[in-house]
MMTF fields as JSON, N, C-alpha, C and O atoms, coordinates in Angstrom:
{
  "mmtfVersion": "1.0.0",
  "mmtfProducer": "UNKNOWN",
  "numBonds": 255,
  "numAtoms": 256,
  "numGroups": 64,
  "numChains": 1,
  "numModels": 1,
  "chainsPerModel": [1],
  "groupsPerChain": [64],
  "chainIdList": ["A"],
  "bondAtomList": [4, 2, 8, 6, 12, 10, 16, 14, 20, 18, 24, 22, 28, 26, 32, 30, 36, 34, 40, 38, 44, 42, 48, 46, 52, 50, 56, 54, 60, 58, 64, 62, 68, 66, 72, 70, 76, 74, 80, 78, 84, 82, 88, 86, 92, 90, 96, 94, 100, 98, 104, 102, 108, 106, 112, 110, 116, 114, 120, 118, 124, 122, 128, 126, 132, 130, 136, 134, 140, 138, 144, 142, 148, 146, 152, 150, 156, 154, 160, 158, 164, 162, 168, 166, 172, 170, 176, 174, 180, 178, 184, 182, 188, 186, 192, 190, 196, 194, 200, 198, 204, 202, 208, 206, 212, 210, 216, 214, 220, 218, 224, 222, 228, 226, 232, 230, 236, 234, 240, 238, 244, 242, 248, 246, 252, 250],
  "bondOrderList": [1, 1, 1, 1, 1, 1, 1, 1, 1, 1, 1, 1, 1, 1, 1, 1, 1, 1, 1, 1, 1, 1, 1, 1, 1, 1, 1, 1, 1, 1, 1, 1, 1, 1, 1, 1, 1, 1, 1, 1, 1, 1, 1, 1, 1, 1, 1, 1, 1, 1, 1, 1, 1, 1, 1, 1, 1, 1, 1, 1, 1, 1, 1],
  "groupList": [{"groupName": "MET", "atomNameList": ["N", "CA", "C", "O"], "elementList": ["N", "C", "C", "O"], "formalChargeList": [0, 0, 0, 0], "bondAtomList": [1, 0, 2, 1, 3, 2], "bondOrderList": [1, 1, 2], "singleLetterCode": "M", "chemCompType": "L-PEPTIDE LINKING"}, {"groupName": "LYS", "atomNameList": ["N", "CA", "C", "O"], "elementList": ["N", "C", "C", "O"], "formalChargeList": [0, 0, 0, 0], "bondAtomList": [1, 0, 2, 1, 3, 2], "bondOrderList": [1, 1, 2], "singleLetterCode": "K", "chemCompType": "L-PEPTIDE LINKING"}, {"groupName": "ARG", "atomNameList": ["N", "CA", "C", "O"], "elementList": ["N", "C", "C", "O"], "formalChargeList": [0, 0, 0, 0], "bondAtomList": [1, 0, 2, 1, 3, 2], "bondOrderList": [1, 1, 2], "singleLetterCode": "R", "chemCompType": "L-PEPTIDE LINKING"}, {"groupName": "SER", "atomNameList": ["N", "CA", "C", "O"], "elementList": ["N", "C", "C", "O"], "formalChargeList": [0, 0, 0, 0], "bondAtomList": [1, 0, 2, 1, 3, 2], "bondOrderList": [1, 1, 2], "singleLetterCode": "S", "chemCompType": "L-PEPTIDE LINKING"}, {"groupName": "TYR", "atomNameList": ["N", "CA", "C", "O"], "elementList": ["N", "C", "C", "O"], "formalChargeList": [0, 0, 0, 0], "bondAtomList": [1, 0, 2, 1, 3, 2], "bondOrderList": [1, 1, 2], "singleLetterCode": "Y", "chemCompType": "L-PEPTIDE LINKING"}, {"groupName": "LEU", "atomNameList": ["N", "CA", "C", "O"], "elementList": ["N", "C", "C", "O"], "formalChargeList": [0, 0, 0, 0], "bondAtomList": [1, 0, 2, 1, 3, 2], "bondOrderList": [1, 1, 2], "singleLetterCode": "L", "chemCompType": "L-PEPTIDE LINKING"}, {"groupName": "PRO", "atomNameList": ["N", "CA", "C", "O"], "elementList": ["N", "C", "C", "O"], "formalChargeList": [0, 0, 0, 0], "bondAtomList": [1, 0, 2, 1, 3, 2], "bondOrderList": [1, 1, 2], "singleLetterCode": "P", "chemCompType": "L-PEPTIDE LINKING"}, {"groupName": "VAL", "atomNameList": ["N", "CA", "C", "O"], "elementList": ["N", "C", "C", "O"], "formalChargeList": [0, 0, 0, 0], "bondAtomList": [1, 0, 2, 1, 3, 2], "bondOrderList": [1, 1, 2], "singleLetterCode": "V", "chemCompType": "L-PEPTIDE LINKING"}, {"groupName": "ALA", "atomNameList": ["N", "CA", "C", "O"], "elementList": ["N", "C", "C", "O"], "formalChargeList": [0, 0, 0, 0], "bondAtomList": [1, 0, 2, 1, 3, 2], "bondOrderList": [1, 1, 2], "singleLetterCode": "A", "chemCompType": "L-PEPTIDE LINKING"}, {"groupName": "ASN", "atomNameList": ["N", "CA", "C", "O"], "elementList": ["N", "C", "C", "O"], "formalChargeList": [0, 0, 0, 0], "bondAtomList": [1, 0, 2, 1, 3, 2], "bondOrderList": [1, 1, 2], "singleLetterCode": "N", "chemCompType": "L-PEPTIDE LINKING"}, {"groupName": "ILE", "atomNameList": ["N", "CA", "C", "O"], "elementList": ["N", "C", "C", "O"], "formalChargeList": [0, 0, 0, 0], "bondAtomList": [1, 0, 2, 1, 3, 2], "bondOrderList": [1, 1, 2], "singleLetterCode": "I", "chemCompType": "L-PEPTIDE LINKING"}, {"groupName": "PHE", "atomNameList": ["N", "CA", "C", "O"], "elementList": ["N", "C", "C", "O"], "formalChargeList": [0, 0, 0, 0], "bondAtomList": [1, 0, 2, 1, 3, 2], "bondOrderList": [1, 1, 2], "singleLetterCode": "F", "chemCompType": "L-PEPTIDE LINKING"}, {"groupName": "THR", "atomNameList": ["N", "CA", "C", "O"], "elementList": ["N", "C", "C", "O"], "formalChargeList": [0, 0, 0, 0], "bondAtomList": [1, 0, 2, 1, 3, 2], "bondOrderList": [1, 1, 2], "singleLetterCode": "T", "chemCompType": "L-PEPTIDE LINKING"}, {"groupName": "GLN", "atomNameList": ["N", "CA", "C", "O"], "elementList": ["N", "C", "C", "O"], "formalChargeList": [0, 0, 0, 0], "bondAtomList": [1, 0, 2, 1, 3, 2], "bondOrderList": [1, 1, 2], "singleLetterCode": "Q", "chemCompType": "L-PEPTIDE LINKING"}, {"groupName": "HIS", "atomNameList": ["N", "CA", "C", "O"], "elementList": ["N", "C", "C", "O"], "formalChargeList": [0, 0, 0, 0], "bondAtomList": [1, 0, 2, 1, 3, 2], "bondOrderList": [1, 1, 2], "singleLetterCode": "H", "chemCompType": "L-PEPTIDE LINKING"}, {"groupName": "GLU", "atomNameList": ["N", "CA", "C", "O"], "elementList": ["N", "C", "C", "O"], "formalChargeList": [0, 0, 0, 0], "bondAtomList": [1, 0, 2, 1, 3, 2], "bondOrderList": [1, 1, 2], "singleLetterCode": "E", "chemCompType": "L-PEPTIDE LINKING"}, {"groupName": "GLY", "atomNameList": ["N", "CA", "C", "O"], "elementList": ["N", "C", "C", "O"], "formalChargeList": [0, 0, 0, 0], "bondAtomList": [1, 0, 2, 1, 3, 2], "bondOrderList": [1, 1, 2], "singleLetterCode": "G", "chemCompType": "PEPTIDE LINKING"}, {"groupName": "ASP", "atomNameList": ["N", "CA", "C", "O"], "elementList": ["N", "C", "C", "O"], "formalChargeList": [0, 0, 0, 0], "bondAtomList": [1, 0, 2, 1, 3, 2], "bondOrderList": [1, 1, 2], "singleLetterCode": "D", "chemCompType": "L-PEPTIDE LINKING"}],
  "groupTypeList": [0, 1, 2, 3, 4, 5, 6, 7, 8, 5, 5, 5, 8, 7, 5, 0, 5, 9, 10, 10, 11, 12, 13, 4, 0, 7, 14, 13, 4, 11, 4, 15, 14, 11, 12, 9, 12, 10, 10, 8, 8, 7, 10, 9, 7, 10, 5, 11, 6, 10, 8, 11, 5, 10, 4, 1, 1, 16, 7, 9, 7, 14, 17, 13],
  "groupIdList": [1, 2, 3, 4, 5, 6, 7, 8, 9, 10, 11, 12, 13, 14, 15, 16, 17, 18, 19, 20, 21, 22, 23, 24, 25, 26, 27, 28, 29, 30, 31, 32, 33, 34, 35, 36, 37, 38, 39, 40, 41, 42, 43, 44, 45, 46, 47, 48, 49, 50, 51, 52, 53, 54, 55, 56, 57, 58, 59, 60, 61, 62, 63, 64],
  "secStructList": [7, 7, 7, 7, 7, 2, 2, 2, 2, 2, 2, 2, 2, 2, 2, 2, 2, 2, 2, 2, 2, 2, 2, 2, 2, 2, 2, 2, 2, 2, 6, 6, 7, 2, 2, 2, 2, 2, 2, 2, 2, 2, 2, 2, 2, 2, 2, 2, 2, 2, 2, 2, 2, 2, 2, 2, 2, 2, 2, 2, 2, 2, 2, 7],
  "xCoordList": [125.212, 125.29, 124.182, 123.003, 124.577, 123.641, 123.068, 123.801, 121.769, 121.132, 121.315, 121.294, 121.494, 121.63, 120.516, 120.415, 119.699, 118.588, 118.941, 118.122, 120.142, 120.554, 120.579, 120.047, 121.178, 121.135, 119.713, 119.433, 118.833, 117.436, 116.777, 116.056, 117.023, 116.444, 117.0, 116.262, 118.29, 118.878, 118.321, 118.056, 118.143, 117.554, 116.119, 115.694, 115.376, 114.012, 114.003, 113.142, 114.954, 115.046, 115.377, 114.806, 116.304, 116.656, 115.471, 115.219, 114.747, 113.554, 112.513, 111.889, 112.327, 111.368, 111.809, 110.978, 113.103, 113.601, 113.398, 113.059, 113.606, 113.358, 111.902, 111.613, 110.994, 109.564, 109.226, 108.489, 109.764, 109.486, 110.007, 109.293, 111.26, 111.828, 111.19, 111.099, 110.745, 110.044, 108.702, 108.328, 107.977, 106.702, 106.912, 106.142, 107.94, 108.262, 108.618, 108.221, 109.376, 109.777, 108.56, 108.468, 107.637, 106.436, 105.6, 105.07, 105.484, 104.727, 105.336, 104.621, 106.654, 107.316, 107.226, 107.103, 107.285, 107.154, 105.757, 105.6, 104.75, 103.375, 103.18, 102.477, 103.808, 103.682, 104.779, 104.952, 105.513, 106.52, 107.654, 108.14, 108.063, 109.262, 110.39, 110.72, 110.962, 111.884, 113.22, 113.852, 113.653, 114.903, 114.76, 115.643, 113.664, 113.42, 113.238, 113.618, 112.66, 112.479, 113.828, 114.023, 114.754, 116.082, 116.837, 117.534, 116.715, 117.391, 116.879, 117.673, 115.572, 115.006, 115.432, 115.68, 115.522, 115.965, 117.425, 117.781, 118.257, 119.67, 119.791, 120.614, 118.995, 119.028, 118.613, 119.197, 117.609, 117.208, 118.328, 118.54, 119.044, 120.157, 121.288, 121.951, 121.513, 122.558, 122.17, 123.035, 120.884, 120.449, 120.607, 120.763, 120.571, 120.687, 122.025, 122.017, 123.186, 124.445, 124.574, 125.203, 123.975, 124.008, 123.269, 123.751, 122.098, 121.343, 122.116, 122.106, 122.779, 123.556, 124.706, 124.968, 125.389, 126.477, 125.961, 126.587, 124.832, 124.24, 123.889, 124.132, 123.318, 122.956, 124.191, 124.179, 125.257, 126.477, 127.116, 127.569, 127.161, 127.749, 126.904, 127.45, 125.586, 124.711, 124.861, 124.794, 125.064, 125.257, 126.596, 126.694, 127.644, 128.964, 129.011, 129.799, 128.199, 128.175, 127.651, 128.155, 126.657, 126.068, 126.873, 126.679, 127.777, 128.585, 129.728, 130.28, 130.108, 131.273, 130.979, 131.863],
  "yCoordList": [-0.631, -1.106, -0.446, -0.521, 0.18, 0.897, -0.036, -0.811, 0.04, -0.784, -0.16, 1.06, -1.038, -0.589, -1.219, -2.441, -0.381, -0.861, -0.936, -1.369, -0.52, -0.551, -1.969, -2.181, -2.962, -4.321, -4.855, -5.576, -4.511, -4.951, -4.316, -4.985, -3.035, -2.346, -2.917, -3.076, -3.222, -3.801, -5.199, -5.547, -5.998, -7.325, -7.23, -8.031, -6.265, -6.071, -5.657, -6.089, -4.829, -4.415, -5.604, -5.745, -6.459, -7.641, -8.594, -9.183, -8.752, -9.602, -9.06, -9.828, -7.759, -7.158, -7.392, -7.683, -7.27, -7.542, -9.002, -9.306, -9.919, -11.335, -11.579, -12.328, -10.967, -11.131, -10.565, -11.184, -9.395, -8.759, -9.608, -9.833, -10.087, -10.863, -12.242, -12.784, -12.819, -14.095, -13.926, -14.746, -12.868, -12.612, -12.337, -12.811, -11.582, -11.295, -12.579, -12.771, -13.458, -14.714, -15.587, -16.147, -15.701, -16.497, -15.895, -16.621, -14.586, -13.907, -14.157, -14.443, -14.047, -14.259, -15.718, -16.003, -16.627, -18.042, -18.348, -19.127, -17.733, -17.947, -17.502, -18.156, -16.381, -15.87, -16.385, -15.878, -17.392, -18.104, -17.213, -17.374, -16.293, -15.493, -16.097, -15.614, -17.158, -17.968, -17.285, -17.548, -16.431, -15.708, -14.793, -14.755, -14.062, -13.196, -14.017, -13.578, -15.201, -16.082, -16.488, -16.459, -16.866, -17.28, -16.108, -16.28, -14.941, -13.749, -13.434, -13.149, -13.481, -13.21, -14.276, -13.964, -15.525, -16.601, -16.4, -16.622, -15.987, -15.741, -14.574, -14.62, -13.547, -12.414, -12.868, -12.43, -13.741, -14.277, -15.072, -14.98, -15.847, -16.635, -15.721, -16.018, -14.63, -13.674, -12.928, -12.607, -12.652, -11.903, -12.697, -12.101, -14.026, -14.824, -14.628, -14.38, -14.728, -14.487, -13.054, -12.81, -12.118, -10.729, -10.614, -9.971, -11.239, -11.224, -11.932, -11.486, -13.018, -13.755, -12.898, -12.894, -12.177, -11.295, -10.162, -9.816, -9.594, -8.533, -9.07, -8.408, -10.274, -10.892, -11.142, -10.856, -11.672, -11.962, -10.685, -10.654, -9.645, -8.378, -7.766, -7.189, -7.882, -7.354, -8.091, -7.48, -9.394, -10.189, -9.864, -9.767, -9.692, -9.39, -8.031, -7.83, -7.097, -5.776, -5.889, -5.203, -6.732, -6.858, -7.741, -7.672, -8.577, -9.453, -8.717, -9.215, -7.555, -6.854, -6.16, -5.525],
  "zCoordList": [-149.024, -150.386, -151.209, -150.865, -152.265, -153.124, -154.186, -154.799, -154.399, -155.415, -156.786, -156.954, -157.754, -159.131, -159.955, -160.061, -160.524, -161.335, -162.817, -163.628, -163.171, -164.569, -165.136, -166.225, -164.444, -164.998, -165.172, -166.13, -164.265, -164.368, -165.588, -166.328, -165.793, -166.944, -168.256, -169.228, -168.28, -169.484, -169.753, -170.904, -168.706, -168.886, -169.378, -170.211, -168.874, -169.362, -170.832, -171.598, -171.218, -172.619, -173.525, -174.606, -173.074, -173.866, -173.942, -174.994, -172.851, -172.863, -173.837, -174.569, -173.847, -174.778, -176.22, -177.081, -176.49, -177.833, -178.212, -179.356, -177.247, -177.524, -177.884, -178.818, -177.166, -177.449, -178.825, -179.592, -179.133, -180.421, -181.572, -182.55, -181.463, -182.559, -182.675, -183.776, -181.558, -181.636, -182.334, -183.172, -181.994, -182.652, -184.142, -184.978, -184.466, -185.863, -186.613, -187.762, -185.943, -186.558, -186.877, -187.97, -185.939, -186.169, -187.292, -188.133, -187.308, -188.347, -189.723, -190.683, -189.811, -191.095, -191.536, -192.727, -190.591, -190.937, -191.469, -192.408, -190.867, -191.304, -192.749, -193.519, -193.111, -194.474, -195.404, -196.512, -194.946, -195.737, -196.23, -197.349, -195.403, -195.667, -194.833, -193.75, -195.367, -194.567, -194.303, -193.279, -195.187, -194.941, -193.731, -192.873, -193.657, -192.499, -191.228, -190.143, -191.36, -190.21, -189.634, -188.419, -190.502, -190.05, -189.441, -188.441, -190.017, -189.475, -188.071, -187.175, -187.871, -186.546, -185.547, -184.382, -185.981, -185.086, -184.677, -183.52, -185.612, -185.297, -184.315, -183.4, -184.494, -183.559, -182.166, -181.175, -182.077, -180.773, -180.13, -178.921, -180.918, -180.382, -179.917, -178.923, -180.612, -180.222, -178.945, -178.131, -178.766, -177.586, -176.289, -175.223, -176.36, -175.139, -174.422, -173.216, -175.108, -174.389, -173.87, -172.841, -174.592, -174.121, -172.794, -171.863, -172.711, -171.457, -170.352, -169.205, -170.683, -169.686, -169.157, -167.955, -170.037, -169.597, -168.713, -167.712, -169.08, -168.265, -166.88, -165.871, -166.839, -165.563, -164.706, -163.509, -165.304, -164.547, -164.018, -162.873, -164.819, -164.358, -163.249, -162.309, -163.343, -162.304, -160.993, -159.926, -161.057, -159.843, -159.223, -158.0, -160.036, -159.502, -158.841, -157.917, -159.281, -158.647, -157.224, -156.335, -156.982, -155.662, -154.74, -153.526, -155.255, -154.416, -153.759, -152.778, -154.253, -153.722, -152.421, -151.847]
}
């Protein structure tokens, strides 16, 4: 069985994006830019299902 590091790399990329957008969201909230805060929060919510799909596909590859 061959190991695939692609799902791990994609999950790390999504995690990095989550960290970046969370930091951006807090920064924008501090400076009272609420529209940007909501946009960053929505992007974080969208990234979660993407990470979940990547995780599920990565697990299914190793189960075969």
